[in-house]
C-alpha positions, 0 to 999 in steps of 0.5 A, a space after each residue: 555759505 562756504 563749506 568750511 564755514 558750514 562745517 565750523 558752525 555745525 562742529 561748534 553746535 555739535 560740541 556745544 550741545 554735547 550732541 548724541 549724534 549727527 544725522 544727514 539725509 542726502 537725496 541725489 537726483 539724476 544719477 548714473 543708472 549703471 552705477 545705481 544698479 550695480 551692487 559692486 559699485 554700491 559696496 565700493 561707494 560705502 568703503 570709499 565714503 567710510 574712509 573719507 568721513 573716517 568711519 570704521 565699518 562694522 561687518 559687511 555691507 548688505 545690498 538687496 534688490 527688491 520691490 514690485 512697483 517700478 517707481 520704487 524698485 531698487 537696491 537698499 543698502 545698510 552698513 553698520 559703522 562703529 558709531 551707528 549706521 549708513 543706509 540708502 535706497 537706490 531707485 532703478 526708475 527711469 530717472 535713477 535716484 539715491 536716498 542716503 542716510 548717515 547717522 553717527 555719534 562721531 562728528 563728520 562733515 555732511 557737505 563733504 559726504 554729499 559732494 562725494 556721493 554726488 560725484 560718485 553717482 554722477 548725480 545732476 543735483 542733491 538736497 542735503 538735510 542734517 540734524 544734530 541729535 541731542 
């Protein structure tokens, strides 16, 4: 199915049920380790993503490095947006990954967000799951 038809169908559902919001879970695999391990790049990603999906950032992006277990150690990021929240965990593991969540009461195209994230982090692939919250 083409991105535009998915967007049109999802937007129609969003409006039809008078949705409270839209949540996307984007799991990126095989990412560029340099980008995933850079707080500056992570913050740049957030700014560019918010511009792309037309979300207004509220406050500063918070990026924290933590975790003792090498399998899950990495950066966690949160960015409040006026319509809710964007968050992610970026793993430092041998095969770097990004688990990105976007929740907004304002509609956005989750496929556009996923494709942008894939390109930015140079991921080999991704899984996208989205839910219309009613």
